[in-house]
PyMOL commands that place a pseudoatom at each C-alpha (Angstrom):
pseudoatom trace, name=CA, resn=UNK, resi=1, chain=A, elem=C, hetatm=0, pos=[-8.008, 7.539, -8.140]
pseudoatom trace, name=CA, resn=UNK, resi=2, chain=A, elem=C, hetatm=0, pos=[-8.073, 10.580, -6.702]
pseudoatom trace, name=CA, resn=UNK, resi=3, chain=A, elem=C, hetatm=0, pos=[-6.676, 14.385, -6.233]
pseudoatom trace, name=CA, resn=UNK, resi=4, chain=A, elem=C, hetatm=0, pos=[-6.174, 15.962, -3.366]
pseudoatom trace, name=CA, resn=UNK, resi=5, chain=A, elem=C, hetatm=0, pos=[-7.172, 19.516, -2.269]
pseudoatom trace, name=CA, resn=UNK, resi=6, chain=A, elem=C, hetatm=0, pos=[-4.093, 20.970, -3.034]
pseudoatom trace, name=CA, resn=UNK, resi=7, chain=A, elem=C, hetatm=0, pos=[-3.584, 19.216, -7.233]
pseudoatom trace, name=CA, resn=UNK, resi=8, chain=A, elem=C, hetatm=0, pos=[-1.805, 15.930, -6.316]
pseudoatom trace, name=CA, resn=UNK, resi=9, chain=A, elem=C, hetatm=0, pos=[-2.872, 12.736, -7.360]
pseudoatom trace, name=CA, resn=UNK, resi=10, chain=A, elem=C, hetatm=0, pos=[-2.930, 9.870, -5.455]
pseudoatom trace, name=CA, resn=UNK, resi=11, chain=A, elem=C, hetatm=0, pos=[-2.718, 6.572, -7.397]
pseudoatom trace, name=CA, resn=UNK, resi=12, chain=A, elem=C, hetatm=0, pos=[-1.666, 3.032, -7.020]
pseudoatom trace, name=CA, resn=UNK, resi=13, chain=A, elem=C, hetatm=0, pos=[0.965, 1.987, -9.032]
pseudoatom trace, name=CA, resn=UNK, resi=14, chain=A, elem=C, hetatm=0, pos=[2.546, -1.885, -8.701]
pseudoatom trace, name=CA, resn=UNK, resi=15, chain=A, elem=C, hetatm=0, pos=[2.133, -2.376, -5.188]
pseudoatom trace, name=CA, resn=UNK, resi=16, chain=A, elem=C, hetatm=0, pos=[2.069, 0.943, -3.936]
pseudoatom trace, name=CA, resn=UNK, resi=17, chain=A, elem=C, hetatm=0, pos=[-0.034, 4.090, -3.028]
pseudoatom trace, name=CA, resn=UNK, resi=18, chain=A, elem=C, hetatm=0, pos=[1.413, 7.252, -4.444]
pseudoatom trace, name=CA, resn=UNK, resi=19, chain=A, elem=C, hetatm=0, pos=[0.997, 10.750, -3.497]
pseudoatom trace, name=CA, resn=UNK, resi=20, chain=A, elem=C, hetatm=0, pos=[2.002, 13.433, -6.455]
pseudoatom trace, name=CA, resn=UNK, resi=21, chain=A, elem=C, hetatm=0, pos=[4.271, 10.574, -8.166]
pseudoatom trace, name=CA, resn=UNK, resi=22, chain=A, elem=C, hetatm=0, pos=[6.377, 9.672, -4.570]
pseudoatom trace, name=CA, resn=UNK, resi=23, chain=A, elem=C, hetatm=0, pos=[5.530, 7.028, -2.684]
pseudoatom trace, name=CA, resn=UNK, resi=24, chain=A, elem=C, hetatm=0, pos=[3.488, 7.295, 0.491]
pseudoatom trace, name=CA, resn=UNK, resi=25, chain=A, elem=C, hetatm=0, pos=[2.436, 3.482, 1.528]
pseudoatom trace, name=CA, resn=UNK, resi=26, chain=A, elem=C, hetatm=0, pos=[2.067, -0.015, 0.460]
pseudoatom trace, name=CA, resn=UNK, resi=27, chain=A, elem=C, hetatm=0, pos=[-1.297, -0.391, 2.634]
pseudoatom trace, name=CA, resn=UNK, resi=28, chain=A, elem=C, hetatm=0, pos=[-4.560, 0.457, 3.209]
pseudoatom trace, name=CA, resn=UNK, resi=29, chain=A, elem=C, hetatm=0, pos=[-5.511, 0.825, 7.117]
pseudoatom trace, name=CA, resn=UNK, resi=30, chain=A, elem=C, hetatm=0, pos=[-9.741, 1.035, 7.379]
pseudoatom trace, name=CA, resn=UNK, resi=31, chain=A, elem=C, hetatm=0, pos=[-9.512, 4.347, 10.304]
pseudoatom trace, name=CA, resn=UNK, resi=32, chain=A, elem=C, hetatm=0, pos=[-11.793, 2.104, 12.654]
pseudoatom trace, name=CA, resn=UNK, resi=33, chain=A, elem=C, hetatm=0, pos=[-8.136, 0.533, 13.362]
pseudoatom trace, name=CA, resn=UNK, resi=34, chain=A, elem=C, hetatm=0, pos=[-6.503, 3.580, 13.768]
pseudoatom trace, name=CA, resn=UNK, resi=35, chain=A, elem=C, hetatm=0, pos=[-5.678, 4.417, 17.538]
pseudoatom trace, name=CA, resn=UNK, resi=36, chain=A, elem=C, hetatm=0, pos=[-6.863, 8.223, 16.754]
pseudoatom trace, name=CA, resn=UNK, resi=37, chain=A, elem=C, hetatm=0, pos=[-9.665, 7.890, 14.373]
pseudoatom trace, name=CA, resn=UNK, resi=38, chain=A, elem=C, hetatm=0, pos=[-11.507, 10.840, 16.281]
pseudoatom trace, name=CA, resn=UNK, resi=39, chain=A, elem=C, hetatm=0, pos=[-9.069, 13.296, 15.126]
pseudoatom trace, name=CA, resn=UNK, resi=40, chain=A, elem=C, hetatm=0, pos=[-9.202, 12.100, 11.889]
pseudoatom trace, name=CA, resn=UNK, resi=41, chain=A, elem=C, hetatm=0, pos=[-12.657, 11.539, 11.574]
pseudoatom trace, name=CA, resn=UNK, resi=42, chain=A, elem=C, hetatm=0, pos=[-13.134, 15.478, 13.028]
pseudoatom trace, name=CA, resn=UNK, resi=43, chain=A, elem=C, hetatm=0, pos=[-10.948, 16.226, 10.306]
pseudoatom trace, name=CA, resn=UNK, resi=44, chain=A, elem=C, hetatm=0, pos=[-12.458, 14.134, 7.305]
pseudoatom trace, name=CA, resn=UNK, resi=45, chain=A, elem=C, hetatm=0, pos=[-15.959, 12.905, 8.240]
pseudoatom trace, name=CA, resn=UNK, resi=46, chain=A, elem=C, hetatm=0, pos=[-15.987, 10.713, 4.788]
pseudoatom trace, name=CA, resn=UNK, resi=47, chain=A, elem=C, hetatm=0, pos=[-12.728, 9.045, 5.973]
pseudoatom trace, name=CA, resn=UNK, resi=48, chain=A, elem=C, hetatm=0, pos=[-13.107, 5.070, 5.810]
pseudoatom trace, name=CA, resn=UNK, resi=49, chain=A, elem=C, hetatm=0, pos=[-9.643, 3.822, 5.078]
pseudoatom trace, name=CA, resn=UNK, resi=50, chain=A, elem=C, hetatm=0, pos=[-6.202, 5.539, 5.124]
pseudoatom trace, name=CA, resn=UNK, resi=51, chain=A, elem=C, hetatm=0, pos=[-3.853, 5.327, 2.831]
pseudoatom trace, name=CA, resn=UNK, resi=52, chain=A, elem=C, hetatm=0, pos=[-0.528, 6.906, 4.594]
pseudoatom trace, name=CA, resn=UNK, resi=53, chain=A, elem=C, hetatm=0, pos=[-1.647, 10.587, 5.381]
pseudoatom trace, name=CA, resn=UNK, resi=54, chain=A, elem=C, hetatm=0, pos=[-4.083, 9.906, 3.069]
pseudoatom trace, name=CA, resn=UNK, resi=55, chain=A, elem=C, hetatm=0, pos=[-7.879, 9.483, 3.956]
pseudoatom trace, name=CA, resn=UNK, resi=56, chain=A, elem=C, hetatm=0, pos=[-10.055, 7.607, 1.143]
pseudoatom trace, name=CA, resn=UNK, resi=57, chain=A, elem=C, hetatm=0, pos=[-13.813, 7.197, 1.261]
pseudoatom trace, name=CA, resn=UNK, resi=58, chain=A, elem=C, hetatm=0, pos=[-15.347, 3.705, 0.969]
pseudoatom trace, name=CA, resn=UNK, resi=59, chain=A, elem=C, hetatm=0, pos=[-15.729, 3.661, -2.750]
pseudoatom trace, name=CA, resn=UNK, resi=60, chain=A, elem=C, hetatm=0, pos=[-11.702, 4.973, -2.856]
pseudoatom trace, name=CA, resn=UNK, resi=61, chain=A, elem=C, hetatm=0, pos=[-10.577, 2.515, -0.219]
pseudoatom trace, name=CA, resn=UNK, resi=62, chain=A, elem=C, hetatm=0, pos=[-12.699, -0.281, -2.589]
pseudoatom trace, name=CA, resn=UNK, resi=63, chain=A, elem=C, hetatm=0, pos=[-10.784, 1.124, -5.575]
pseudoatom trace, name=CA, resn=UNK, resi=64, chain=A, elem=C, hetatm=0, pos=[-7.176, 0.954, -3.614]
pseudoatom trace, name=CA, resn=UNK, resi=65, chain=A, elem=C, hetatm=0, pos=[-7.351, -2.256, -1.994]
pseudoatom trace, name=CA, resn=UNK, resi=66, chain=A, elem=C, hetatm=0, pos=[-8.839, -4.032, -5.587]
pseudoatom trace, name=CA, resn=UNK, resi=67, chain=A, elem=C, hetatm=0, pos=[-5.951, -2.973, -7.322]
pseudoatom trace, name=CA, resn=UNK, resi=68, chain=A, elem=C, hetatm=0, pos=[-3.121, -3.447, -4.407]
pseudoatom trace, name=CA, resn=UNK, resi=69, chain=A, elem=C, hetatm=0, pos=[-4.669, -6.964, -4.197]
pseudoatom trace, name=CA, resn=UNK, resi=70, chain=A, elem=C, hetatm=0, pos=[-4.334, -7.271, -7.844]
pseudoatom trace, name=CA, resn=UNK, resi=71, chain=A, elem=C, hetatm=0, pos=[-0.776, -6.099, -8.355]
pseudoatom trace, name=CA, resn=UNK, resi=72, chain=A, elem=C, hetatm=0, pos=[-0.056, -8.141, -4.885]
pseudoatom trace, name=CA, resn=UNK, resi=73, chain=A, elem=C, hetatm=0, pos=[-1.459, -11.252, -7.067]
pseudoatom trace, name=CA, resn=UNK, resi=74, chain=A, elem=C, hetatm=0, pos=[0.496, -10.591, -10.494]
pseudoatom trace, name=CA, resn=UNK, resi=75, chain=A, elem=C, hetatm=0, pos=[3.620, -10.669, -8.165]
pseudoatom trace, name=CA, resn=UNK, resi=76, chain=A, elem=C, hetatm=0, pos=[3.139, -13.724, -6.555]
pseudoatom trace, name=CA, resn=UNK, resi=77, chain=A, elem=C, hetatm=0, pos=[2.786, -15.546, -9.802]
pseudoatom trace, name=CA, resn=UNK, resi=78, chain=A, elem=C, hetatm=0, pos=[4.900, -13.627, -11.948]
pseudoatom trace, name=CA, resn=UNK, resi=79, chain=A, elem=C, hetatm=0, pos=[8.191, -16.160, -12.792]
pseudoatom trace, name=CA, resn=UNK, resi=80, chain=A, elem=C, hetatm=0, pos=[10.746, -13.525, -12.162]
pseudoatom trace, name=CA, resn=UNK, resi=81, chain=A, elem=C, hetatm=0, pos=[9.509, -12.095, -8.545]
pseudoatom trace, name=CA, resn=UNK, resi=82, chain=A, elem=C, hetatm=0, pos=[9.267, -15.802, -7.776]
pseudoatom trace, name=CA, resn=UNK, resi=83, chain=A, elem=C, hetatm=0, pos=[12.774, -16.425, -8.788]
pseudoatom trace, name=CA, resn=UNK, resi=84, chain=A, elem=C, hetatm=0, pos=[13.965, -13.259, -6.906]
pseudoatom trace, name=CA, resn=UNK, resi=85, chain=A, elem=C, hetatm=0, pos=[12.233, -14.677, -3.958]
pseudoatom trace, name=CA, resn=UNK, resi=86, chain=A, elem=C, hetatm=0, pos=[13.735, -17.512, -3.922]
pseudoatom trace, name=CA, resn=UNK, resi=87, chain=A, elem=C, hetatm=0, pos=[17.335, -16.440, -4.477]
pseudoatom trace, name=CA, resn=UNK, resi=88, chain=A, elem=C, hetatm=0, pos=[16.838, -13.899, -1.235]
pseudoatom trace, name=CA, resn=UNK, resi=89, chain=A, elem=C, hetatm=0, pos=[15.685, -16.607, 0.601]
pseudoatom trace, name=CA, resn=UNK, resi=90, chain=A, elem=C, hetatm=0, pos=[18.752, -18.416, -0.168]
pseudoatom trace, name=CA, resn=UNK, resi=91, chain=A, elem=C, hetatm=0, pos=[20.952, -15.824, 0.606]
pseudoatom trace, name=CA, resn=UNK, resi=92, chain=A, elem=C, hetatm=0, pos=[19.208, -15.089, 3.865]
pseudoatom trace, name=CA, resn=UNK, resi=93, chain=A, elem=C, hetatm=0, pos=[19.771, -18.587, 4.778]
pseudoatom trace, name=CA, resn=UNK, resi=94, chain=A, elem=C, hetatm=0, pos=[23.259, -19.167, 3.556]
pseudoatom trace, name=CA, resn=UNK, resi=95, chain=A, elem=C, hetatm=0, pos=[24.127, -15.376, 5.771]
pseudoatom trace, name=CA, resn=UNK, resi=96, chain=A, elem=C, hetatm=0, pos=[22.764, -17.082, 8.786]
pseudoatom trace, name=CA, resn=UNK, resi=97, chain=A, elem=C, hetatm=0, pos=[24.511, -20.089, 8.543]
pseudoatom trace, name=CA, resn=UNK, resi=98, chain=A, elem=C, hetatm=0, pos=[27.867, -17.834, 8.370]
pseudoatom trace, name=CA, resn=UNK, resi=99, chain=A, elem=C, hetatm=0, pos=[28.117, -19.219, 4.748]
pseudoatom trace, name=CA, resn=UNK, resi=100, chain=A, elem=C, hetatm=0, pos=[29.254, -16.259, 2.255]
for i in range(1, 100): cmd.bond("trace and resi %d" % i, "trace and resi %d" % (i + 1))
show_as sticks, trace
zoom trace
């Protein structure tokens, strides 16, 4: 998706954004929603989105959002993932009821 000034790659891998191959975040936030947006825009005036510590332009943000949405859709429709979510919910309910 992008390479930082120090040469690290920013990529969307599954439902996460990685920086240099390490997990950075799982969400992209508009800069306008960040309380400290003035400081961010002073350093990165082209920033429209933030992904963890990574400032993204409008085009980069759209790519990231589309990739995350696609991965989320695949996750939600994957039969194994659905089964795992049901298993997790059942365990949580049993724990809530005190059943072990």
